[in-house]
Each structure stands twice: as C-alpha cells, then as structure tokens.
N, C-alpha and C positions, 0 to 999 in steps of 0.2 A: 651560364648563367641566362641566358635568354629563356631558358626556358623555366627560369625560377619563379613560384609563385608569387604573386602580389602580397600573401601575407607572409611570407617568407623575407622580401624584401623592405616590409615597412618594418619588423622587427630588427632588421641589420640598421637601419638610420636611426630608430630609436635606441639602439643600444653604442650607436656613435654617439647621437647628442648625451645619455648620461653618462658617457666616460669622460666625454671633454668638459661638461660641469663640472666634473669632479675634478676634475687637475686643472679648472678655471683659472687658480692664484697663481699658480706654475706658469701657464701658460700666457698669461697676462705680464705675468714681472721679466718674460723673455722678450715678447712682443713688445713692452715699453722701454726695453733697453736696445730695443734694433727700431723700433721708429720713431720714438718720443712723442708719441700721441698721447698719452696718460693713462696713467690706470685707470682712474672714471670708462675716458670715453671706450678704451677698449675692455672694462670688464661688461659692458651696457652690448659689445657689438659681440663677445660671446655669448652672450643671449640671446643675443640675434641668430646667430649664427648655429645654437641648437635650438632655434624654436622654427628656422630654416627648415632645417632637418624633422623634425616632427612633422610641419605641416605638409612634406614630400611623404610622408610616413600615412598621414589621411589622406592624402591626394592616389596615394597606392592604393590605398583600402575600399573607396569610394568608389575608384575605376570607372569613372563616364571619363575622363583623359582616355581610353582607349577609343571612345568615338563607335561603337559597334552598334551592327547595321544586320538585321537580317532579312531578307525579301524571301518571302515564300517562294516556289517552286509554284507556277500557275500554266500546268498543258496547255489548258480551253486558249488560252491569251493568244494573237494574233499582231507579230508570231510567238511561238514558245516561249513564255518566259522559263529559264530556270534559276534554282536557288542558288540565291548570294548570299554568303555569310561574310563581312568585311569588317576589319579590327586594325587598330595601331599597335605593330609591332616594333620593340627594340631594333634600332639603328645597328649598333653594333659598339667597338671600344673608340670611345671620346677620350680626343686630348684636351685637356684643361688649362690654359693659363691663368696661371695668378698674377693678382692686382698686389700694385705697391699700396696703396690708400688706402685698403681695407685688409689687413692681414689673418685677420678670419672670414667676414661673411663672404670673400671674394678671392679665395683663396683655395686653397688645400682641401679644406672640409666645407667648403661656401657654396652656396647657392648652384652654381654649376657645377658641381660633383654628387650633391643632394638630388635633383632634378633627371640627372644621364642615370645617377643608382638607380630614383624610383621608377625612372623608364626599363630599368633590366641590362641597361649597358657598365662593362667596365669603363675605368678610369682610370687614366694615366696625367696625371699632373707637373705642368713644369710648375718647379720653384721658382718664386722670385727672388732675384737675388739680395733685392732692399731688407729679406728677413728669412736668411736661410737655415737658422737657427731652429724658427718658429716653424717652419716648413717639414725640418726633421721631425722635430720631436710631434707636432700635430698628425704627422703622415704616420708617424709609431703608433700613438692612440688608434688613428681610423686602421689599420692594418691586426691591431689585438683585438677589438671590437668586432671585426668583421672576421675574422679564424674564430672567436669565442660564439659567435650568432650559427655557425658554419655556412658561411658564404664560401662561394667555390674559389681554387688555389686561381690568382691574376685578376680577381676583380678589381684590387686596387693598386696603384705601386708612383712611385715619385720620381721624378728625374731632375736634374740641373743641370743649369749650363745651356749658352747661345747656341751650341752645336747640337745638344741633343733634342731643346726646343725644333729645332730646323729636321732632324730625323722624324721627331716624331709627327709632324704633320707629312711629312712625304712616306711615311712606312706606309704599306699596303694593308698592311691589318686595320690601320684607322681610317673608322668611317665619317667622323665630324671633330669639329676643332671648336674650340671655345675660346671668348678673348675679352680680356678688359686691361685697354691698355692704352696708349697713343696711336695716333693717326698714321706717324709711323712705322712704328710698334706691326700695326695694325698692315697696312701695306708689304710689309716685310715679308711678312705671316701669307697671304695674298701671292704674292709672286712665288715662293716655296709651292706652295700647293698649287700652281698654274701649271708645274714644272711636271706632276702625277700624270701618269696614262689615262688613269680615270680619277676625275674632279668630286672633290668633299664639300659638303656643305661648309662654310665658314663662319661661326657667328662672331661679329667682334661691334665692341663696344668703344667707341674708337675716340671723341671730343665733342664738347657740347658748351654753348654760351651761356645758355638757359637765360632764355629775353622775362625782363618784368616790365609791367604798364603800372606808372600811378596814376590819377586822374586825379584833375583838379580839386575834386568834391574831397578826394577821398585825402589829399594832402590837407585841405583846411577841418577836415575832421577829425584828425588822427596822427599827424605828423611828427609829434613824436615816437610814438606807437612804432610807425613806420621806421624810420630812420632807427630805433633800437634793434627790429627785428633785422634789417638791411644787414648793421654792422655784425649783428648772431652770426646771421645766413653765408657773408661772404668769407667769415675768418672762421669758420668751424674746423673743425679739425688744419688749423691754417691755412685755411684755402683747399684745400686738397680733395674737397668733394667734385665726382664729376656732373653733379647737381648743382656746385655755386652758381648763384646770378650773377652773371660776367658781363651784363649791359643790362641798367635801366633808364628805362625812360621816364623822367620826372618832369613838370613842371618848374616851368623860371623859377630860380628863387631859392629853390628845395632845401639845398643845403644850406645857405643861409637862414631859412626861414626854422630851421630846424639845428637839433644840436650834434651832428652829425661829426664833424669834424673834431668835434672835440670829444666825443665818444670813441672815433678810433685813434687819436692820438694818445690817450690816456692805456691803449691796450699793450702787453707786452710785445715782444718778437718772438714768434713760435721759430722753432727748429724742425725744419722740413726731413721727410723723409731721408733724402739722400742728396751729396752733394749738387749732383749734378740738374738735381731737381732747383735748389736753391738758387747756382749758375742760371739755368735757366728763366725762371725768375726775375732775376737782374735785367737780364739781355731783352727778353720780350720788356719790361717796363720801359726802358731804355728807348726802344724801337718808337710804342706810343706815345711816349713824352716828346719825339722829337715829330712826331706827326704837326700840321700845321691846325691853330686852333684846341689843341689838347691843353687841360690846364690841369693844375695838382689843387687837390682838394684837402689832402694828411697823407699823412707820410711819405714813401716816396724814398725811399735807400735799403741798400744791403748794405749792416754791419755787423765785422764780425760772422760774416757767413750766416746773418738771420735778416729775414728782411722785412719793415716794416710794414703792419698793416695798412694797403693803399686804397685811396678812393682819388679818382680822374674823373675831369669832365668835361664836354664838349657841347658845343650847339649841332640841334636839329641839321644846319646847313653844314656844317664842316663833317658831320656822320654821314651827310650823303656822300659829299665828295670825297671822305676817305675811308668809304666803309670795310673795304678789301682790309685797310690796315689797322681799323680800330676793329674789328673786330677780331681779331689772330687770338686763340683761348691763349688765355695764362695760368698755369699749373700752381697756386697760391695764390693769402689772399690779398686780393687787386678786384675792384668791381670799378667798371666805367659809370659814370651819370650821363645820359643825353638829354639836354634839358631842349623844352619842346612847348608854344605858344598855342598851339592847338591838336584834339587829339585828333583829327584828321590829317598834320601831317606826320604823326607814328602811323598812322595807318596805312598809310605810304613808304614809311621808314622800314616798318618789321619786314617787308618784304626782300628788305636785302640780308637778314637775318638768316644764317644755313640753317640745316634740321637742327633740332636738338632735342635734348631729354624733358625737358620741360620748359612751358611756359604758365606765366602768373600775370591775374590780374588784380591789385588792389581799385575795388569802387565802390561805391555808394551807391542804394538801393535804386536809387531817382539818374542815376549815368543810363545813356543804352550805349553797351557795350558790344550787340550781339555783332555787328562787323569786326571788332578787335578780335575776339571770341572766335570767329571762323577761319578768320586769318594764320592767328595762334595754334588752332585746330591743324589746322593744313600745314605747320611746320615743326610739332612738338609731339613727343607721344603721349604727353599727361599733362590738363591746362588744370589750373591751383587758380582761385580764387578766395583771393583774404587772408593770408598763408605765406608762409618759404618753402623754395622747392628743397632743402639739403635734407629733410625726414621720407623716406622711400619705405611705407611700411609692407612687411612683407604677406598680403595673403590672396585670396583666394582674385579679386579683382584685379591685381595692381597691372600695371603695364609699366618696363622700364626698359624704353628704345623711344627711338624716332626714326626719321627721315635722314640721309646718309648728309653726314658724317658722324653725328651722333652715334646710327649703329648701319648695317649696309644688310642689315633684316627687315621680316617686319614682327619679328618674335620679343618676346620678351625673356632680359634676365633676371629679372626677378617675380617672383607671385606663382602661385600652381599651374598656368600654362607656361613655364618655366620649361614644362615636361616634353611640349609638343615639338621642343627641335629636336628632340633625340628619337624621335619616332618615325616610322614610312606605316601605308599603308600599304594593305595587303587584301587580298580579295580571294577566297576559296568556290568553286561551282560546284556544285553537287557533290559535295568531298561527304565520303563517310565518316560518321563522327568518331570511329576512333584517329582519323586523318586530322581531326581539327585540333588549334589551342584550343584548352582546353575554356578560357575565360567566351569561344562560340561555340561549345557544346550548349543544348538546351538546359542542362544544367548552371553553367557557367552564369549566360544569359538571364536567368534566372534571380541572381545575385547582385545584376549590376545595372545600372541604367541602360537603355539600348532604345535601337527604332528598329520594330517591325512592322513592313509592309507601310513604312513613312511614318510610324504614330509610335511618339514618345511612350514606354513602357518603364514607370521605375519599379524597383524592387521591390 
C-alpha cells in the first residue's frame, strides 16, 4: 500500500465517503440506538465524517503534505554538495482507537482513519464497546468500498475487545497509534507500548478543561447572549464533547445578572453514552460539591440514570486555594463558573489551568486582552474570540490538540495537517531516477508544490 499512487488513495477515500452517504439513514438509526445522541446530531456527524474523507482525498491529490525538496548537486561547492531529494513517506500500519462520543467522526471511518489512508498507511481500528453494532456495519461498508476501488488486501481491518487493543499496540507490525479517550485509557496504552522492544509514536487526545474568560464589558454588552451560548455549548451532546467549556471565568454576579439558572433548569436530562460515564459524572459532581466554597447554581443531581445539566460556582479565591480539585474534568453536562473581581486576578489564575484543546475570550473592542491571550495561547491549541469551542471545523488550517494532558503531541487530529502524524522523512542522495518514488522524480515534482534549491516551486 505504501507504493500506491496519491490519485488511487484519493479515489478510495471518495468512494468510502459516497458509500457512507448512501447508507446514512441506516447508520444513524443504529448509532442512535447505541449512543442516544439523537438523529439530528448523528446525521450531521455523518456529513462531517464524509466531508473529512473528501478533504483528505484533496490533501492527497494536492501533494504539499509530502514536503518534497530537491537540492541539486553542486560539485564546485566547498565541500562538494551531492544531490539530495527529500520526501515524507508513510510510516506503515496504524492502530486507530475509536472514541465513544463521536461514533462516526472519531470512529471507524473518522479523521484518524481518513488521514492514515491518505498518507498510504494500512489501518486497523479498535472498535469502541459503546457502539459495536455501528462499528461492525461501518467497517463492512468501508471494506466493501475499498475492495470495489481496488485497494490492496489488508488495507483496512476492525478488531474488538480490550485484549485485542493491547495486542494491537504491541504487535511488531504496528508503526503508530492514534487514540481519543480518557487520560487513564491513554496511559494504559502508553504503558503497553513501553513494553515494546522498538518504540512507536502514540498520538493521544486525552482530556481538556477548555477555559473561557468573559470580561466585564462583554457581560454588560451582551449578558443574556453569553448565558444562552454557554448553556448551549456545555450541554451539547450531553456535555460529552472534548471541547466542552469546563471552567468559565466571569465577573461577580454573572449568574444573577443573566437568566443562566432558568435556562439550565428548563433543560431535559440527557441520557449519557454509557452507564459508566453516568456513574462517573455523579461521582465527580459529588467531589466538586464537597470542595469548600463551591455553590450550586442550577441542576445538581442524577436521577433515574440521567444527570441534570449543572452549573457550579466558586470565587476566584476558592479557585486559587483548591484549583487541583476544581479542575478535575467532568465528562457530561456540567460547567464551573469562577467569579472574579478584576481581570488581573484571572491572569494569574489561568496559569493553574492545565493544557487544553481550546481557550476562549469574550471581550469588547475597548478591552485590553493582549496579556490574557498570550497566557491562553501558551496552554491551548486553539484560541477563540466571541464564540464557543464545541464546534470544530474540519479545514486545512484547523488545529485540534494542545499541551498535556489535552494531547501528548504537537500534532492535530482534525484538519489537513493530521496526515503528518503518519509520515516520516526520507532523503535520497545521488539516487538514479529508477530508484526514486514517483513523487520525487522530475516528472513527479513537476506536479506538486516543492522546494528546489530552497525556492518554493508551484506546479
């Protein structure tokens, strides 16, 4: 598969996307039965998933991801310079671990699978136990599409079960691992990988608090709009998005100045993905409520196996004293307001927040937020302004990652550059044309963006 042409792989990805779109209604019905996420949300996620597949088809065809370079020979240089041709090549078979909260976009045919196939890597997916029927049906569709497109045998496979997952990351043939899930699950896989005689890269998305800052001017200008946006964001998908705003720094009186509590208390209780997640939500909620200085603003209970959307509140002083306890990630519909007196207090408090996928600022044009933004840029992979972090656009420029524990890597798992995880550089010195991969031949370079003697050349 590593020698397949970029045009071939683009065709594979587009046919997979077409086949998934054709069977979207069937897949959504299965997914809703297993995950309780709702037909509307899941239908949109299928479209996002097939859009990702087509994006990576475009990435493969465009070719700049190869980072191709030609340094021509200079025999008259001191010392003489040989011809060097450099390119990125696929690393080999990739293990992809499905996520529970995105049964399409981060699952069997999700972004990790799409980017690995686009790079030229075979993919073995470890199905998530929370949606096994959907995983099997999606894998059937992917396999049939690859067969119809003429992909080599062994291009794609699905495995199930915890032991199979451990076997997968320790198998000598596996060359990289991609994982979206809990910090504990990621550590277990890292421990297993550490037993390998030969190390391999592990790309883990593990946990994120996603801090939000609301300035006093923003509250005065659009308090009700902010309350509405916050409620919609932290309860989206039952609060089970990895980009959920988990801690929100607000001016004193934010909740009472807006209809926040009324909005939250009017919401229905969501059914979470699994019983284990529901139990963990209740346990985390109890721990947070036990912290001195924490108050309940809205919600606050789990009944009949369903949690109430919940807002907690604490002062900036309580946060400073108990930040370790208050920054525990709670997977589910809960957010924590931290009331402050001045933005200077927020500037110091934000340093206690661990690495996150996102950080958000709601401010007005007259606010001087440069210092805050610099702090946020140090802890997050994406900084948003006057929006909410739960939407992640799948684009060429997107970055979905962040410092530990959001991820353990500098790479993204969403967007075009996610392909970089599954590539490694190789340089060919004074190679005869017949020994070069096509993309490094003169004919191949003429078709893709590349550097020639340091100058960027466009096809």
